[in-house]
C-alpha positions in Angstrom: 216.6 247.4 48.0 215.0 244.1 47.6 217.2 241.1 47.4 214.7 239.2 45.2 214.7 239.0 41.5 212.6 241.0 39.2 209.6 238.8 39.6 209.6 238.9 43.3 206.7 240.5 45.2 207.0 242.7 48.2 204.6 242.2 51.1 202.9 245.4 50.1 202.3 244.2 46.6 200.9 240.9 48.0 198.5 242.7 50.2 197.2 244.8 47.3 196.9 242.0 44.9 193.5 241.0 43.3 191.8 238.6 45.6 190.4 236.6 42.6 193.9 236.0 41.3 194.9 232.4 42.2 197.9 232.2 44.5 200.8 230.0 44.0 200.5 226.5 45.4 202.0 226.0 48.8 205.4 224.2 48.8 205.1 220.5 49.5 207.1 218.9 52.2 209.8 216.6 51.1 208.8 213.0 51.0 210.7 210.7 53.2 211.6 207.5 51.4 210.3 204.5 53.3 211.2 201.8 50.8 207.6 201.4 49.6 205.7 202.9 46.7 203.3 205.6 47.7 199.7 204.3 47.7 197.0 206.3 46.0 193.7 206.2 47.8 191.2 204.7 45.3 187.4 204.8 45.4 185.9 203.2 48.4 184.0 199.9 47.8 180.4 200.1 48.7 179.2 197.1 50.6 175.5 196.5 50.6 174.5 197.9 53.9 170.9 196.7 53.4 170.8 193.5 51.3 167.2 192.9 52.1 166.2 196.2 50.5 167.9 195.1 47.2 166.1 191.8 47.3 162.8 193.6 47.9 163.4 195.8 44.9 164.1 192.7 42.8 160.9 191.1 43.9 158.8 194.3 44.3 155.7 192.9 42.7 155.7 189.8 44.8 156.1 191.8 48.0 153.3 194.2 47.1 150.7 191.7 46.2 151.5 189.2 49.0 148.8 188.9 51.6 151.0 187.2 54.2 154.7 186.4 54.7 154.1 182.8 53.6 153.3 183.9 50.1 156.6 185.8 49.9 158.4 182.8 51.2 156.8 180.6 48.6 157.6 183.1 45.8 161.2 183.3 46.9 161.6 179.6 46.9 160.1 179.4 43.4 162.8 181.9 42.3 165.5 179.7 43.8 166.1 181.3 47.2 166.8 178.6 49.7 167.6 178.6 53.4 171.3 178.6 52.6 170.8 181.7 50.4 168.9 183.4 53.2 172.0 183.4 55.4 173.6 185.8 53.0 170.8 188.2 53.8 171.4 187.9 57.5 168.5 185.5 58.2 168.4 182.0 59.4 165.9 180.7 56.8 163.6 181.9 54.0 160.6 182.2 56.3 162.4 184.7 58.5 163.6 186.6 55.5 160.0 186.7 54.1 158.6 188.0 57.4 161.0 191.0 57.3 160.2 191.7 53.6 156.5 191.6 54.3 156.8 193.9 57.3 158.8 196.5 55.4 156.4 196.8 52.5 154.4 200.0 52.9 150.6 199.3 52.8 147.5 201.4 53.1 145.6 200.5 56.2 146.3 197.6 58.5 147.7 194.5 57.1 145.8 191.2 57.6 147.1 188.9 60.2 149.1 185.8 59.1 147.0 182.7 58.7 146.8 180.3 61.6 145.8 176.7 61.8 142.3 177.7 63.1 141.7 179.6 59.8 142.0 176.5 57.6 139.2 176.3 55.2 136.5 173.7 55.8 134.8 171.5 53.3 132.0 173.1 51.5 128.7 171.4 50.7 128.6 172.5 47.1 131.7 170.7 45.9 131.1 167.8 48.3 127.8 167.1 46.7 129.1 167.6 43.2 131.7 164.9 43.7 129.0 162.4 44.5 127.1 163.1 41.3 129.4 161.3 38.8 129.3 158.0 40.7 125.5 158.2 41.1 124.9 158.9 37.4 127.4 156.2 36.4 125.6 153.6 38.6 122.3 154.6 36.9 123.9 154.2 33.5 125.3 150.8 34.3 121.9 149.7 35.5 120.3 151.1 32.4 122.7 149.2 30.2 122.0 146.0 32.1 118.2 146.3 32.0 117.9 147.2 28.3 118.9 145.5 25.0 119.3 146.4 21.3 118.9 150.0 20.3 117.6 151.0 23.7 120.9 149.8 25.3 122.9 152.0 22.8 120.7 155.0 23.7 121.1 154.4 27.4 124.9 154.1 27.0 125.2 157.3 25.0 122.9 159.3 27.3 124.7 158.0 30.4 128.1 158.8 28.9 127.0 162.4 28.3 125.5 162.7 31.7 128.6 161.3 33.5 130.9 163.5 31.4 129.0 166.7 32.4 128.8 165.6 36.0 132.5 164.9 36.1 133.3 168.2 34.5 131.2 170.0 37.1 132.8 168.1 40.0 136.3 169.0 38.7 135.5 172.7 38.1 135.6 173.7 41.8 136.7 172.5 45.2 140.0 170.8 45.9 140.1 169.2 42.5 139.3 172.4 40.6 142.2 173.9 38.5 143.0 177.5 39.6 142.7 180.2 37.0 146.5 180.8 37.0 147.2 177.3 35.8 147.7 177.0 32.0 145.4 174.7 30.0 147.2 171.6 28.8 144.5 169.7 27.0 144.7 166.6 29.2 141.0 166.0 29.0 141.3 164.2 25.7 143.8 161.7 27.1 141.7 161.3 30.3 138.7 160.4 28.2 140.7 158.0 26.1 142.1 156.2 29.2 138.5 155.9 30.6 137.2 154.6 27.3 140.0 152.1 27.2 139.1 150.9 30.7 135.6 150.1 29.4 136.3 148.8 25.9 140.1 148.4 25.5 140.6 145.0 27.1 137.8 143.4 25.2 138.9 144.9 21.9 142.5 143.8 22.4 141.5 140.3 23.3 139.3 140.1 20.2 142.1 141.6 18.0 144.7 139.1 19.2 142.3 136.2 18.4 141.2 137.4 15.0 138.2 139.6 15.8 136.2 141.5 16.5 133.3 140.5 14.3 130.8 143.0 15.5 130.5 146.3 17.5 130.1 146.1 21.3 126.6 145.6 22.5 127.2 146.1 26.2 126.3 142.5 27.1 128.8 140.7 29.3 128.8 137.6 27.0 129.3 139.6 23.7 132.3 138.9 21.5 133.5 142.4 22.3 132.5 142.8 26.0 132.3 146.2 27.7 133.6 146.4 31.2 131.4 148.7 33.3 132.8 147.9 36.8 136.2 149.7 36.3 134.4 152.9 35.1 131.9 152.7 37.9 134.7 152.4 40.5 136.6 155.3 39.1 133.4 157.5 39.0 132.6 156.6 42.6 136.2 157.4 43.6 135.7 161.0 42.6 134.3 161.8 46.1 137.1 160.3 48.1 139.7 161.8 45.8 138.2 165.3 46.5 138.2 164.7 50.2 141.7 163.4 50.3 142.9 166.3 48.1 141.2 168.7 50.5 142.8 167.0 53.5 146.3 167.2 51.8 145.9 170.9 51.0 144.7 171.8 54.5 147.3 169.8 56.4 150.1 171.0 54.1 149.0 174.7 54.6 148.9 174.1 58.4 152.5 172.7 58.3 153.5 175.7 56.3 152.4 178.1 59.1 154.5 176.3 61.7 157.6 175.3 59.7 160.8 177.3 60.1 162.7 176.2 57.0 162.1 174.8 53.6 163.8 171.5 54.4 161.7 171.2 57.5 158.6 171.8 55.6 159.5 169.3 52.8 160.3 166.6 55.4 156.9 167.1 57.1 154.8 167.1 53.9 156.4 164.1 52.3 154.8 161.5 54.6 151.5 163.5 54.3 151.6 163.1 50.5 152.4 159.4 50.7 149.6 158.8 53.3 147.1 160.7 51.2 148.0 158.6 48.1 147.7 155.4 50.1 144.3 156.4 51.5 143.0 157.0 48.0 144.3 153.6 46.8 142.6 151.9 49.7 139.3 153.6 48.9 139.6 152.8 45.2 140.4 149.1 45.9 137.3 148.8 48.1 135.1 150.6 45.4 136.5 148.3 42.7 135.6 145.2 44.7 132.1 146.6 45.4 131.5 147.5 41.8 132.6 144.1 40.5 130.4 142.3 43.0 127.4 144.6 42.2 127.7 144.2 38.5 128.7 140.5 38.6 131.9 141.2 36.5 135.3 139.7 37.0 137.6 141.8 39.2 140.1 144.1 37.4 141.8 145.4 40.5 145.3 145.9 39.0 144.0 147.9 36.0 141.6 150.0 38.1 144.2 150.8 40.8 146.9 151.7 38.2 144.5 154.0 36.2 143.1 155.6 39.4 146.5 156.2 40.8 147.6 157.9 37.5 144.5 160.1 37.3 144.6 161.1 41.0 148.3 162.1 41.0 147.9 163.9 37.7 145.0 165.9 39.1 146.8 166.6 42.3 149.8 168.0 40.5 147.7 170.1 38.1 145.7 171.6 41.0 148.9 172.8 42.6 150.2 174.4 39.5 152.4 171.7 37.9 150.7 170.9 34.6 153.6 169.9 32.3 154.4 166.5 33.8 150.8 165.2 34.0 150.2 166.2 30.4 153.3 164.3 29.3 152.6 161.2 31.3 148.9 161.0 30.4 149.9 161.3 26.7 152.5 158.6 27.0 150.1 156.2 28.7 147.4 156.8 26.1 149.9 156.5 23.3 151.2 153.2 24.6 147.7 151.7 24.7 146.8 153.0 21.2 150.1 151.6 19.9 149.3 148.1 21.4 145.9 148.1 19.6 147.4 149.4 16.4 150.1 146.7 16.4 147.5 144.0 17.0 145.5 145.1 13.9 148.6 146.0 11.8 150.0 142.5 12.2 147.3 141.2 9.9 148.9 143.0 6.9 151.2 140.8 4.8 154.7 140.6 6.2 153.8 142.5 9.4 153.1 139.5 11.7 156.1 140.4 13.9 154.4 143.6 15.1 152.1 141.7 17.4 154.7 139.6 19.0 155.4 141.9 22.1 151.6 142.4 22.6 150.8 138.7 22.4 153.7 137.9 24.8 152.3 140.5 27.3 148.8 139.2 26.9 149.9 135.6 27.4 151.8 136.6 30.5 149.4 139.1 32.3 146.2 138.9 30.2 144.7 141.7 28.2 144.7 144.0 31.2 148.5 143.9 31.4 148.7 146.7 28.8 146.7 149.1 30.9 148.3 148.0 34.1 151.8 148.4 32.8 151.3 151.8 31.0 149.2 153.4 33.8 151.3 151.9 36.6 154.6 153.2 35.1 153.0 156.6 34.6 151.7 156.7 38.2 155.1 155.8 39.5 156.7 158.6 37.5 154.2 161.1 38.7 154.7 159.9 42.3 158.4 160.5 42.1 157.8 163.9 40.4 155.2 164.9 43.0 157.5 163.9 45.8 159.8 166.8 44.7 157.2 169.3 43.6 154.3 168.9 46.0 156.7 169.2 49.0 157.7 172.7 48.1 156.3 175.7 49.9 155.4 177.4 46.6 152.9 174.6 45.9 150.7 175.4 48.9 150.9 179.2 49.6 148.0 180.5 47.6 146.0 183.5 48.8 142.7 181.9 47.7 142.2 178.4 48.8 140.0 176.5 46.4 138.8 174.2 49.1 
C-alpha cells in the first residue's frame, strides 16, 4: 500500500505517463539569506565595438564619393569632427581616422593613390593669358580716352568699358579665380561693378557735390569739373594677373601642406602665415601697379583708395573661390552702401532743413580728402574679410577638392 495521498503517482505510473505532459517543476533549493537583496540580471549593455563603422554609416555618401582620405578628413572637419573628437574613435587625429574610413569603403577596381606634393597642378597657359587681357584692354581704353575728345571720347569709354567687362568675366570664369560649380551664386558682381565705377567717378562726384556741383556730366578730361580717375581702374585691371598667380600659389601650397599635416591644428598653423604672405604679396604688386599707372597717365596718386579696394576685392574673391560666399557678399554690399550713402547725403543736404546730413561727409572730406570715403569703407571691409579668412581659409575643408581649378 502506498503511503502517499490520492494524488500521488507510483513510479510505474510516472514511467507510463504521456511524454508531452509537462512535468512538475523541480524543487528550488532554499535561499540562504546574506543580508543583501537578490540581484536580477538585466539586459547587458552593448558598447560600440566598432565606432568607426557607425561613423562611416553616418557619413556614407562622403566616404563613397571621396577620391582620397584628405577629402574625407575635410568633410569630417566640416561636420564638426575635430582631433579631440577623433580620440573617441580610437584615433590620434582626424587624418588618421579618415585614412581608416577610406580604406574600409568597398570600391570596384583599384583605388587611386593619395595625392602627393609632386602631383600638384601647374599653372595653365589658358587662364594665365586670360588674366592679362583685362589690363591690356583697360590700358587701350585709357589711351583712347586720352587721345579723343567730345563724342568720340564717350564712344571710346563705352566700348572700352564693355571690352574690359567681358575680359574680366572671362578671366574670372576659370583658373584659380574661377568660382567652382558647387558654390552658390550670391550676386556680388553688381556691387563689384559699383565699387569699380566709384573708383573712377566717385571721388570727383563727391568733391563736386560738397562744393555745390556738378554742373555737367563727366567728359573724361583730367581738368573737367567732374574728373574721371582712370589710374585706379587701370591698376586694378592690371592686378588681375598677379591676383590669379598668388591665388594659384596659395591653393597649391595649402594643398601640399594638407598632404603632410597630421592634425587640423597643425594644418591651420601652417596655412595661416601662407595666407598672410599671399595677401602681402598681392598688396605689394598692387602698390607697384598703382604707382606705375599714375605715372603713365600723369594722374595724382591714389594709393590708399586703390590698395583698400584691391585688398577688399582680392580677399572676397579668394573666399568665394574656396566656397565661402556669404561673408564676401555681405561686406561688398556694406562697402557699396556706405559709398552710396555718402553721395546721397551730400545731395540730400541741399533740401530745406537737411543741411546737417552732410556734416559727417564734409568732416571726413576735410580730414582725409574725397578719397577717405572709399579708403575707410573698403579698408574696414578688407579687414573684416581678412579676420574671417584667417578662420575659414585655414580649415582643411577649404582646400580638399577633388578637382583643382588651377
